N, C-alpha and C positions, 0 to 999 in steps of 0.2 A: 551583110545580106540588107537589101533596100526594101523597106515596107512602105506600100503605096496607100496614102492617105486619101480620103474622098475630099473632094474641093472644099474649101472653107466656105463658099457660098452657098452650098448646098445644104438643106436643113435634114434633120434626123428623119423626118417623115420621108423626105423625097429619097433618101439612100434606102430606108426600109421598104419602100413601095417597088424599088428594083429587085428584091429578092422574091424568088418563087414562093417561098413559105411564109412570107411575110402576113402580117394582120393588116388587111387593106382597108384604105380608108372608105372605100365604097362598101365595104361589108359593116364596118361600123356605123356607118350613115343608115344602113338598111335596118340593122339591129335596133338602133335607137328609134326609128320609125315605127317599127312592128311592136316594140314595147309599149311606146306611147299611143299606139291605137287600140289596145286591148283593156277594156274596163276592169277586168280581172286582176290584170297586173298592177293596175293604179291602185286598185283596193287593197292588194296585198303588200305593194309597198307602202301605203299609208299606214297600214296596220303593223308591219314588222319594223318600220322605222321608229315606233313609238313603244312598243312592248317586245318582249322576246319572241323569237321565231317558235319556240315550243310552246308558248302559250297561246299562239294563233293556230298552231297546227295539232293541238291536242285534241285528241277523238274523245268527245264527250260520251259517244255511246259505250266506248270500253272501260271508261272511268265509272260511269253509272251501273254496269253490268259486273263490275268487280268488287265483291265484298270480300272481308278479311275474316271468313268462317271457314272452318275445315273439318272434315269427317275424321281425320286423324291428326291429332296436335300432341306434340312430345313436350314442349318447352313449357315451365312454369318458373323462369328465371328470368332476370334482367340481361340486356346486352352489355357487351363490352366496348371499347372504344380505342382503336389504334391510333387516333389522332392524325397529326401530319407525319406518318410514316408509311412504309410500304410493307407493313408486317402483317397483311391479312391472311397469308398462308399460315403464319404462327398462331394468330388469334383463332382462326377458324380450327385448327387442331386442338389448340389449348381448350377451346370451348367445347370440342367433343370430349375430350379427356376429362374435363372438369364434370360432366354430367355423372360419371361413375364415381368420381372422387366425392361429390356432394352426397351421394347416397351413402357411400360407405363411411364417411364422416358425420352422417347425419345433419348435414348443414343445408340451409336454403340458399345461401350466397356464398360462393368461393371463386376464386380466380389463382392460377398459376401465374408466377411471375413471367410476363412477356419479355422484360428488360434482361432477365437471365439467359433465355434462349437466344436474344438478340445478341448479346455479347458473345456467347460461343459461336454463334453462326458466322459473325463478322472475323472473327479470329481464325476459325477453321477455314473459311473462305479466303482470307488473306493467303493462308499456307496453300490452300488449293490453286489460287491463282499463280502464285510464284513457282509451284511445282509444274504448272502448265508453261510457264516461260521457260522453266528449265528443261522440259520436255521438247518445246519448239525452238531451242536455241540455234539450231542450224538453218533455221528458216529466215528469210529476209524479213526486216520489220514490217514491210509494205505486203507480205503475204497476208491473204484475206484473214485466215483464221488468227494470226498474230494481231493483226488490225482490230479484228473483232475484242479478242482479250483485251487489249489496251484501251478499247473505246469504253469498256465495261468491267473494270477491274474488280469492283464490288458494288452491290446493290442489295436493296432490302428484301426484295422479293424471293420466292423460293417455292418449291415442290413439296408433295407429301413425304417421298423418299427422303429428301433431305432433312425435313424435320425429324424423322423417326431415326435418322443418324444421330442427330444432336441428342435425342432422349436416350438411346443406346448408351452413347459416349458420356453424357454429362449429366445426365438426370434431369431433375425438375425441383424447382423450390417454389413454396407460396409466395404470393406477392409481396407479403409483409417483409421478406428477407432480402429481396432486391426491387424495391418500388420504382416506380417510373421516375425519370429525370427529364430535363429539359431536352437533352438530346435524344432520348428514346422516343419521346413523344413529336419531337421535330428532328428528323435525321439529316436534313440537308447539308448543315455545315459540317457535321460530324463526317458525313460521307464524302465532302469534298476534301477534307484534310486527309483521309485515309485513301481515296484516289491518287491524291498527289504522292503520297510516300509510296504508294505501291507502284506507280509509274517510275519514281525514281529508283525502286528497288529492282524493277524490270530492266532498268538501263544498266544498274550495277551489275547485275548478273549477266546480261548479255556482253557487256563491255569485258567482264571477267573470262567469259568464253571466248571472246575473239582474241583475248591476250593469251590464251592457252590454257586456262585454268581448268583442273578436274571437276567432274560432277560433285565429288565430296567437297571441293573448296566452293563451288557454287551453293551447295546445301549449308555450308558453314556460314556463307554471306546471309543466305536466306534467315538463318536463325537470328543473326542481328537485325534483321530488318523486321522480322517478327517482333522482337523484344520492343522495337519502338511501337509498333502497331498495339501490343499489349497495354504499354504505357497511356497511349491515346485513349484506348477503349476504356480504361480503368478510370481515366480523368472525366471522361464524359458518361460513363454509365455506372459507375461504382465497381468494387471488387466482388466477383462473385463469391458466395460463401462456400466454405470446404464442408462444416458442419453447423447444424442449428438445431435448437429445441423448439419443437411445434405444439403448440398447446390451445385448445379451443373449447367451447361449450357448445354442445350439439342442440338440436331443436327440443330435446327432451330435458333440458337444462342440466345435463350430464356433463362433468368437466372430463376433459381428457389430456393427457400430456405424453409426446414421443420425444424422447431425450437423445441429443448427440446423433443425429441422422444426418448422412452424406445425402446429397441431392440423388446419387444412383438409388440409395435404398429407399428415400421418399417415392421416386417414380415407381419403384418396383412394388411398393406397398400400396399406393394409390391411383395407379393407371390399370384399371381391369381390363383392357382391352388386348386381345393377343396380337400383338403389332405384326408378327410373322405371317399372320393369316390375312393380312390385307394387301392388294394389289391395286394400282391405277388402271382405270379404264378410261380412254380417250374415244371421241368421235372425231375422226379426222377423215372427212369424205373427199379428200383430194384423189384424183384417179392414180396417183404414184403411191398411195399410201393404202395398201390392201387391209381389207378388214380380217379379223383373226390372226393377225402377226403381232408380235411384240417389236417395240422401237425404243430407242434411247436418242438421246441428243449428245453430240460431241462436247465435252468440256461443260456439260451441265451437271452440277455438283457442289458440294460443300466439304465433305470430309473425305480427305485422302484415306485410300484403305476401306472406306464405308461402302455400303450398297450403292449401286448406280442408280440413276433415275431411270425407271422402265415402264413404258406404257403398253397396254393390250389394246389395240384399235378394234372398237366394236360399232355396230350399226346403233344408231340413236335409240331405237325401241328396245334394244337389249339393255343399254345404259339405263334407260328410263324405268323398265320393269324391275331392274334390280335395285335401283334406288326406292322405287315403290314398296319392295317387299322389305327392304332394310328398316323403312320407317314403320312399316305395318308390324314389323317384329320388335318395335320399340327403342331402336337406335338411330339418332341423326347421321346425316350423310355429309361429309366434306366434299366439296366440290369447286371446280375452277371455271369460269365464264369470262365473256366479254361485256363487263358489268355497265358500261355507259352507253350502251346502245338501247334505244326505245325504253328509257327508264324516266320516270317521275319520281324524283327524289323525296320531294316533300309528301306526296301521297303515298309513296312505298309502293309502287306498280311497275311491273315489267309486262309488255306484250308487244309482240312483233309489229303490229299496227298501231301502237299507242299515239303515233304521230302520223297524220295525212300530208306527209310531204309531197305525195305524188299529186294532190289537188292542188294544194299551194304553189308549187312550183310548174305544175302542167308538164310533168315529165314521168316516165318511168324508172324505177331503181331496179335493174335486173340482175344483178349479182347474186347468185346463190351461195350457201354456205362454203362450198368448196372454192368458188371463185374468189369470194371475199378472202380466204386465206391465202390464195395464190397471188392476188393482186395487193396484198397488204392493208385491206380493209378492215380486217378483224384478227384478233388474236387474244389468248388468255391474258386477262387484266386484273383479276381479283379472285379471292377464294373466300366462301362463305359456307354456312351449313343449312342443309335442308332440315327443317324441324317439324314438317307436317306436310300432308298431302290432302286433298280434297278428291274424292273418288264419287263418281257416278256410274252405277253398275260395273264397278270394278276397273273403270278407267279413269286416269287422273285429268282433271281439268284446271286445277292450279296446285301450285306448291307454296309452302310457307318457308321463309327464308329469315334466319338469324344472321344480320349483318354485324360489322364491328365498327360502326361509325357513329356510335353513341344513340342517345334517345330521342335526339330533336326531330329525326324525319321519319316517315313511314308510321307504323303503329308501335310507338316508343322503341324504335328501332328494329322492329321486324318488318320484313317486306312481304308482298304478294307477287308471285311469278305465274303468270298465265301459261298454260302448257304450250301455247303457241312458241312462247318465246324460249322455252327449253329446247325445243328443237333447233333454233337457229342460233343460239348464242351460248348454250351449256356445251363445253368440251370435255369435261373431265370429272370422275368421282372416284373417290377411295373406296373400295368394296371388299367384303370378304370373299375369298377363293372359293368358299362351300357354297356361295350363292351362283357360282358360274355353272353353265352346263358342262358335261364331260369334255366335250371337244374344245371348249375354251379353256378349260383346265388343262388340257394336253397342248393347247397354243402356248401356254406360258412357259414351257419347257424349250421352245425354240429360241435359238440365238437371237437378239433384237437386231433389226435393221438399224443402222448408225445413220442418223440425220446429222446436216452440218450444224456448226455450233449456232448460227444465226437464224435456223428455222423457227417458224412462228410456235412449233409446239414447246420451246423452250421459253416463251415469252413471260410466262407468269414469273420466273425466277428474275426477271430483269425489270 
């Protein structure tokens, strides 16, 4: 086949100009002239080339109007720090669990081991991934689902249901018995090694299948791969304890000792929340996602044989009212959101209009919440706890948030979310079923609609 090349004497600009969709030189000249003719453009350029755009666009009226006081506040403890890892969902859930544990043990400060849950999530998720590879063995490697699985064989993120699966199967331990390591606090290199070995494992399984191996033979090969994964995890994170003796002195100076506990026994004794009572509510306003229906996401999970990730889609006011009621009843609320949007980290503030990009750039930003989901402009990126709410005549105007980024930002690690931000960027809460009205409790019995593996409702686990 002969490929026709443009004449060497013609410039790239000349070749481009001949294409109907090309960026024309005439247009570029007009854009340059129009930009230079605007004093506001020149002023914005002078400012943004010297300091960050967020410093220029920060809406001072919102900052001045947002104080950090609340009519209902639960926390009297310090925040935790996930450091350079994506364990926010674990930290948020463990921070919720520790509230009751501290009360039960009479302690002012306590943390469950986040490294312990990380270890078991990694091993369980490796098994989950390899089972998915066995399940999709008949599909082409370029099938969209297979390609998606291979693109993300293991991640730090996760969901409420996935965390509950870990606790039910593996239990919990105090932080002292599996403390932080370099790799738990900075997971990037460990994850890279794990991804490489899991992709090698996927190739091994698919090659065996192509050679005619039985499913039993594929699972035997999977066990050999998991042995390598276990060894890597022990090297990076330490070996999880099977039994331990836990002793402490409470706030009244009384000494306690619990001998020879398993992690499952410790969790059963010191997690006082009824895990079966909790469901995940999401606010997904896309036209294809009807309210009052349950959803799941294909291949979103960590424990083979565990509970699947299930969401009940509700309107934002329902989600907000249940979160408010939970806090009023004395319990923090686990939630998922798009954390980076309209956030000021040093001040610890979220507000939907925190940055006036509209005035700075002289353009409207028109995507609503549904359109942002559809066009990949938003998704769940972080999980935290609501630990307070400020009510005026029974209506929330701002929310107190316990983050897991340490004490250096916000109010010693606690943040203030104005209610406008909740509407736009909060997507999920874990809630007690008893708080749902009868029609939503009935909706929980419906079989979930299955969303594809790459749907944004699964993003928190990625």
